[in-house]
N, C-alpha and C positions, 0 to 999 in steps of 0.2 A: 442064706441065713446070716453068715458072719458079716457080709457087707451091710446088710440092713441094720444089724446090731452095732456095727462100727459107726455108721452114720448117726444112729440114734444117740450113742454116747458122745460122739464128736460134736453134734449139734448143741447138746446141752453145755458141753465144755466151752464152745465158742461164745455162746450167749453170756454165760457167767464170767468168762474171761474178759469180754468187752466191757461189761458193767463194772467189774472190779478194777480193771485198768483205768477206766475213766475216773472213778472216784479217787484212786491213789494219785493219778497224775494231777488232778485238781488240787488235792491237799498239798502235794509237794510244790506245785507252782505257786500257790498262795504263800507258803512258807518262805520260798525264795524271794518273792517280790515284797514281802512285808517290811524288811529292813530299809531298803531305799525308799519305799513308799512312806514309811513313818518318819523318815528324816527329811522328807520334802524334796528329794533329789529327782523325782519323776513327776511330770505333769500327767493329766489323765490320758492323753493320746500316747505319750511315751509308755505309760503303764500298760496300755492295751497291746502295744507292739512288743514290749518285753515279755508279757504273758504269752503272746502268740509264739514267740521264738523259744521260750523256755519250756513250754508244754511238751514238744517232741523230745527235748533234751532230757526230760525226766523219765522217759520210757524205759531205759536200761535199769533204772532203780525200781520201777513199778512192776514191770512184767514178771519177774520171778515170783514175787509175793502174790500177784494177782493170779498167776497160773497155779500156784500151790493152793490158793484159796478156792479157785474154781474146781480143781481136780478133787480136792477133799470133799467139797459139797456134793459133787456129782456121784462119787463112789460111795459116800456115806448114804445118800438116798437110794442108790442101787442096792446096797447091802440091807438097809432098813426095810425096803420093800420086798426083800427076798428074791430080787432079780438075779443077784450073784449066785444064790443057791439054785435057782432054776436053770441058770446057764451051766452050772456044774453038773446038774442032773442030765442035761442035754448033751454032755460031752464036751462042752467048751471050757477049756482050762483057764486058770488065772493068767497064764502067759498070753493067751489069745485076747483076754479082756483088756490087757495092757497095750495091745497093738494100736488102737486109736490114740491112746495117751502118748505112746512113743512117737507116733507120727506127728502129733501136735508138738511134742518136745523137740523133734528135729527141725520143724518149721520155725519154732521159737529160737532155736540155736542159730540157725542161719540169719534170722531177723536180728538177733542180738549182735551177731558178728558184723552185719552191715551197719546197724545203728551205731555201735561203738567205734567203728573204724572210719566211717564216712558221714553218715547222716547227722549224728549228734555234733561232731566237730563243725559241720557246715552251719548248723543252727547257732552254736556258740559264736562262730565267726560273725553271724548276722548281729548278735547281741553286741559284740565288740565294735562292729562298724557303727551301730547305733550310738554307743558311747563315744566313739571317735568323732562322729559328726557333731556331737554336742559337747565335746571336751572344752571348747572355748566358752560355752555357756556355763559349764561347771566352774571354770576358772573365774569368770566374772561374778558368779553367785558367791563363791567363797570370798573373793576380795571385797565385794560390797557388804558382806556380813562382818567385815573386819577381821576375817581369818587370814592367815598366811597360806601361800600355796607353795608346794615343794616340788622341785624337779630333781631327778637323778643326773648328776653331771657325769660325763663319760669317764673322766679320770679318777673316779672314786670319791668325788666330793658331792656336796648337796647344796643346791641353791634354794634359799628361802626368800620369798618375795611378798611384799605388802604394798598396798597402794590405797590412796584416799578415794580415787574415782577410777572406774574401768568401764570401757564400752567398746563395741566392735566398730572399726573404721574401715573404709574401702581399701582394697588392695589393688596392686597392679595386675594387669591381665597377662603377664609374661608366663610362658609354659613352665619355666623352672622357678617361678616365684612362689610366694606363700599362698596357701589356699584360704587362709583366714588371718586377720590381723586385729589385735586388741591395742587400743590406746590407753595409757595409764597417766595419771596425774598424782603428784605427791608420792614418789616412789622411794622405797627403802629395800635394799637387797643385801643378803649376806651369803658368802660361800663358806660352808663348814666342812671340816674333815669328817667323813662318815664314821671312821674308827674311833677317833679321840673325841669328836664333838666340838673341837676348838674352832673358833672363828679365824679363817684365813684372810679374808678381805671383806670389806663392807662398802656399799655404794649408796649414795643418796643423790636425788635429783628431782627437778620439778616435773619432767616428762620422760616417758619411755614408751616403746612399742614392743609387743611380743608378736613375732611372726611364726606361724605354724606351718610346717612342711610335712608332706607325706614321704617317708623314706622307707622303702622295702615294706616290712610288715608292721610298721609302727609309725609314730608321730614324733617329730623333733620340734623343738622350740628354740628360737634365737631371740634373746632379750637385748634390745638396743637402747642404751641409756643416752639421753641428750644432756650435754654439759654436766656430767656427774662429778661429785666429789668422791675420790677413791682413797680409802684408808687401808693401810696394812698394819694391824695391831702388833704383829710380831716384830716388825722392823721399824715401826714408827714413821712410815712413809705416808704422806698425805699430799695429794695433788688434784688439780681440777683439769679434766680432759675435755676436748671439744665434743667427742662422741666416744662411747665405749660399747663395744659389742661383746657380750658374754657368750662364749662359745656354745655350740649346739648342746642342748640338754634333752635327754629322752623323757618324754611324758609317759609315765607308767600307765599302761592299759591292762585291764584284767583279761585273763585267759590267753593273752598273746603267746606267752612263752611257757605255758604249762603243758608238759607232754601228755597229761591225762586228757587234754582237750584238743589235741592235734589229730588230724586224720592220719591214716596209715601211710599215705603218700608223703605227708609232711614229716612224719617221724623218720622215714627212710632218708629224706632229703637232709634233715638235721644231723642224722647219724653219719652221713657221708661228709657233711660240712659243718662241724660243731660250732664254728663262729657265727652261724645263723642264730644260735641261741643267745639270749641276752646275757645270761650269767657268764658264758664263755667270752663273749665280747667285752664284758666289763673287766674280767681278769686280763684279757689280752690288752685292753687299753691301759690298764694300770701298769702292766709290764712295759709297754711302749713308752709311757710317760716317764717312768723311772729310768729306762734305758736312755731316753732323750736327755735327761738330766746328767747322767754319767758322761754321755758323749759331749754335752755342752761344756761341762767342767773340764774334760780332757782337751777340748778345742781351745778354750780360753787360756788354760794354763800353758799349753804348748806355745801360743803366740806371746803371752806375757814373758815366758822364759826366753823367747827369741828377741825380746826388746820392745815390741809394739803390737797391740791388738787393734785391728780395724773393725769397726761395726758400722752398720748402715741405719740411718734414721729417716725422718720424714723428708720429702722433697729431695731425695738422693743426697742428703748430707752425709759426710763421712765423720765418724767419731774415732779419734786415735788415742788409745789409752796406754800410758806407760806407768808401770808400778814395779819397783825392784823387789819389794818384800810383800809376800802374800801368803795366806794360809787357806788351804782347801778344807772346807767343812763337809758335812753330810749332804746338804742341799745348796750350799752357797760357797762363795769365795770372799774372804775378808782381806782387804787391802790396808797396808800400813806404810806410812812415809818413813824414810830413813832420816838421819840427822840433818843432812844438807840436801837431800833429794826428795821433794814432795811427790805425791801422786799427781800426774799431769794428764789432762784430757784436752785435746785440741779438736775444735768443732769447725767444720767448713766444707767447701766443695772443691774437689780436686786437691791441689796442693795449697790453696789459699786457706787461711785460718780466720774465721769470723769471731771466734771466742775461745779463750783459754781458761781452763779451771785448774787451780792448784789446791790440793786438799791434803790434810794430815791423815785421814782415814777414809775408808769407803767399804762398800759391800756390793757384791754382784749376786743377783738372784735370777732365777729362770722361771718364766711363765710359759707353760707348754701349750701350744695351739692344739685343741682337741680334734681338729679335722686332719691336719697334716702331721701333727706331732713334732713340728719344727719349733724351736725355742724362741721366745722373745726375752731379751736381756734387760733386766731391771737393775739400774745402777743408782746408788745413792752415796753422797759424800757428806762428810762433816768437817766443820772448820774450813770453809772453802774461801779461797781468794779468787775473785772473778775479774778477768782482764778482757774488756770488750771495748774497742775503740768507737763502736757505734753508739754506746750509751753516753748520757750526759756526764756521768762520772766514769771515766775509763777503767778505774780500778776500785774494787770494793770487796767487802767481806760479808759472808752470810754464814749462819750457824749450820744449816743443812741445805742440801740441794739434791733433789731427785730428778733424774733425767727422764725424758719420754721413753717408752719402750723401744728398744733397738733390736735389730736382727743381725745374725752372723753373716759373714761374707759369702757363705755357700751353704746349701742344704746338707744336713748331716743324717737325715732319717730316710732318705729316698730308697735305700736298699731293703728296709724292713717294713715300711708302712703298708705295702701291698701283700705281704706274706700272709698265708693262711695260718691258723692257730698252731697246727702241728709243725709246719715249716718254721714258724717263729720260735717255737720251743727249741727245736733242734739248733737253729742259728744262735739263739741267745746262750744256750748251754755250751756251744762250741766256743763262742767269743768270751764267755765268762770264765772259762777254764784258764785263761791266760792271766787273770787278775784275782787273787784270793779274796779281796774285799768285794769285788763285783760278783764273784762266784757265790759268796755267802748270801747276798741279798737277791741277786737275779738268777743265779744258776740253778742247778738241779735240787738245791736245798732251799731256794728262795722263791721269788715270784714265778719263775718258770715252772717250778714244781707245783705251785698253787694253780697255775694255768693247766698243767697236765692233770692234776687231781680234779679240777672242774670239768675238763673234757671227759674224764673217766666217769664222773658222777652223772653227767648228761647222758652218756651212752648207756650206762647202767639203768638210768631212769627210763630210757626209751625201750630197752629190752624188757624191763619190768612191766611197762604199760602194754606192750604187745602181748606178753604172756598173760597178763591180768585180763585183758579183753577176751582172749581165746578161752581162758578158764571160766570166765563169767558166762560166756555163750554156752559152753558145754554144761555148765551148772544148771541152765534152764531145763535141759533134757532130764538131768538127774532129779531135779526138783519135782517135776510132774510125775515121774515114775515112783519116787518115794511117796508122794502124796497119795497115789492110787493104791499102792500095796499097804500103806499104813492105814488108810481108811477101811480097807477090807479086813485087815487083821484086827483092828480095834472097833469092829462094827457094833459091838455091844456096849461100847462106852458112849458117854454123852459127847455131842459135837465139840464142846469146848476142850475136852481132854484130847480129842483127836487133833484139833488145831494146835494145841500146845506141843504135843509130841512130834508133830509134823514140822512146825515152824522153828522149833528150837534147833534141830540140826541144820536147817537151812540157814538160819542166822549165823550159827557157828561156822559153817563152811564159807559163808561170805566174809566173815571176819578173818578166817584163816587165809583166804585168798588175798584180802587186802593187806594183812600184815606180812604175808609172804612177798607181795610186790614191794612193800616198803623195805623188807630185808634185802631183796634183790637189788633195789635201788641204792641202798647204803653200801652193802657188800663190804663191810669193814675188814673181813678176813680175806679179801681179794680172791674169792673162789672163782673157778671157771664158770662162764655164763650158763653152761649146760647143767652144772651141779646146783648153782643158786636158783635156777629156774624151777627146780623140783619143789622148792618151798612155796611157789605160787599155786601148785597143783595139789598140795596136801589136803585142802578142803574138799576137792572133788574125789580124791582117793578115799577120804573118810566117808563121803556120801555113797560111793560104790560099795564099800564094806558094809555100811548100814543097810543099803537096799538088799544086798545079798543075804544078810542075816534075817531081815524082816520077811523076805520072800520064802526063805526056807521054813521059817516058822509058820507062814501062811500055808505052805504046801502040806505041812504035817497035819494041819487041821482040815 
């Protein structure tokens, strides 16, 4: 008898669950696809593929409500038809009537755990891959509409790009080459500081190409400008270069670095190696960039104090700089000529001198390579006397002279570039302790602390998502049990009232679980993970208390 009854109840539950889940999944999918569809970002075939990938990803949101809806309807009908009363007269308790519901709840719990930790992230990855394959099309569409396109520069800057014409052009077949290339005509680009919003450099040119590379779990883009005019508004430098390569910029892709949409395997991997997370990488790169500036300034001042600084230029030319008076700034070095001793720059190969510059003032600035974090030295002079026997006029004067980017005589970042985030934090904190100024900006109270805080936030976020998924899975079991006992207790009420009193605590428990996960992620009080994890499970604890109270009232009747 119980098995026949259990199958009878379970069969109705499964039918209504399938119907309710299908309706909710369809509604949620349409809601997700509406925004990109209305903005014209998806063509019909892309829309079909996005809908196909999004539908399974909405199951964790639809299943709890669909299960509650199905259970409420089934047990309301059983109570309205006096089948619950007949079961009680036959010696079948309320607890036995809840066995098929609990069985379904356990199956849904396991399903939710698998969905949340592996299946849904896999489908979100497919959506990301779809966007990734068409990211070049998105860039071309934005540029053709006259809009600018923005890339996040690794060192904490932002590249804004505009072009009159843009189209895909063939690429080389090299294994390590770009997988897609866009040709641009009529190009204007600006590099902005993300914090202050100030323009650091701007570039204009007739032609440029954007090469897209697949790197790890994302896409990078290298913008190569052909014969651009480069302007530095802050320092008044303007020059025309043969070719200029703007260093690697990360193309922002949705879902890539959101712990909520990573699989459990990926979460464990990122927890072990935090630099795999984009936010940690960004803070790490900013720390490396500023550290490279400090080391560059120290290197230059060391050799200027010794009497001569040697730098390397194009075609193995040697640049020898002499300056007796200089002042070290926050990001640069200012050179000043003395009464009878100008600033001297000798340019040539080996010991031969091709050109000699004598200036009254100058400025040394550093442009950090975003791949190796080695500096390029930018030097500009004012009130310059040029001595060059190869020119028609061997001697002449110019108001300003900006040299081509130069490199130091030796690498200065080889020991830190390959460090992981935690190792870099320890190394920088140790080295910064020797310099009060460096300790203030880079040490445990500066950028190294910002990196450490970002690592802590990422790890807290991972713990929060793992607990949230587990709590949401268990919540499915509690939802169906609550719906069953609530429907039997309120069997004399209208169905709408039962739905209200059943769904209200379900929504409250979901909100408590979500807010608890956010609290655990932020963890501003730096509580131990085991204590902050309790906040994620408060909603389920509330459901257990409510189920116990409703069941006791039901038993009294």
